[in-house]
N, C-alpha and C positions, 0 to 999 in steps of 0.2 A: 582490056576492062577499065584498067587502072588509068589508062591514057584518056578514055572518055569520061570518067570521073574527075580528072583534074582538069580536063578541058572545060567541063561543066562547072566545077567550082570556081575556074577562073573567070568565066562569063559572068555568073552571078557577083562575083567580086567587082568586077567591072562597072555592072549595073547598080550595085550599091552604091559604091564611091561615085558614080556619075549621077545618079539622083543627089546623092547628098551635096556634091558639088554645084547643081542646078538649084536646088534648093535653097542653100544657104544665103545667096547673096541676095535672093528675091525676097525671102523672109525677113530681112534687115529693110529691105527698101519699103516692104509694103507697111511695117511697122512705124518706119518714120515718116511715111507719108500721112498714115493715119493719125498718127499723134501730133502732128504739125498743123492738120487741115481744120481749119475754123468751122468749115462748113457741115462738119460730122458732130453727130450727137454724143455727148458725154457717155453714154451708155455703150456704144460702139466702141469709142476709145477704151473703156474699161475692158471690154471683151477683147481687144487687140492686145491687152497687156499695157497700155498707159497708165502711168501712176498719177495720181492726184491732178490738181490743177496746174503743175509746174511742168507737166509733159515729161515726166523723166522716164525714161526708156529703161524695159526691162529685159533680162536674157531669157525669162521663162517661154515665151513663145517659141523661141528658137529651139530652145532645149526639148519641149514638146514634141515640136515637128520632126527633129532630129532623133528622139527615141521612139516615137511611133513608126518613123519610117524604116528604122532597123528592126523593131519588132513585126512591123508587116512583112519583113522580108524573110525573118525566120520563121514566121507562119506559114508562109509561102514554101519554104524549104522543107518544113515538117511535113506538109501536105504531100509534098513531091516524094519523101522519103516515104509515107506511107503507101503512095501508089506504087512506088518502084519494091517496096516489101509484098504488096499484091501482086504484082506481075512475077516476082520471084517465087513466090508461092504456089501461081497458078501453073508456072513452068518447072516445078520441081520433080514432077511426075512420081510422085509418092516416096521419094529417096528421103530416108529419115533426117539425115543430115543438111539437105537443102531446106526442108521443111521447117526445120529448127531454126536455122539461119533466117529464113523468110520470117516466121513468128518474132524473131528476136529484132529483125529490122522494123516490122509493123510497132513492136512494143516501143521500140526507141522514139519513131516517128510520133507516136501518141503522146509518148512522154515530154518531148520537144515542143509540141503543140499546147499541151498544158501548160509547159512552163512558160511558153510565149504568152499566153492569154492572162497567166496569172501576173506575169511581169507588165501587161499593160494594164493591168486593172490597179496594180501596186502604182506604178507612175502616174494614172490618171487621178487616183485618191490622194497621192503627196502633193502632185501641182494644185489640185483643188485647194486642198488644205493649207498651202502655203500662200497661194494667192488671196485667200480669204481670210 
């Protein structure tokens, strides 16, 4: 069982770092193209994170994308933990030790999901407060 969990963890880490690695260069490239293009309206440039008329680039869109990606992965993992806890609970066959363990797994998954949702809300609130 430990080998399966370790393998699953490694796969998740590879996916997370792969998404971050693929996303990071494109986020910088898209921002540079939007800020420098004269055919795009100022409203779209502001939404992309371009600053003022001098087209000064900011790090905020990249940071938001990176944090949202990480929080998405954490949320998916929390839902996976809840599902795993449900399966464990269903297969416990009334054994008090296994039932308690399964309930704790579900509880930790729910707490993780709540923390991920609150983190996402805080990040969005702070980023909107900073940008405006």
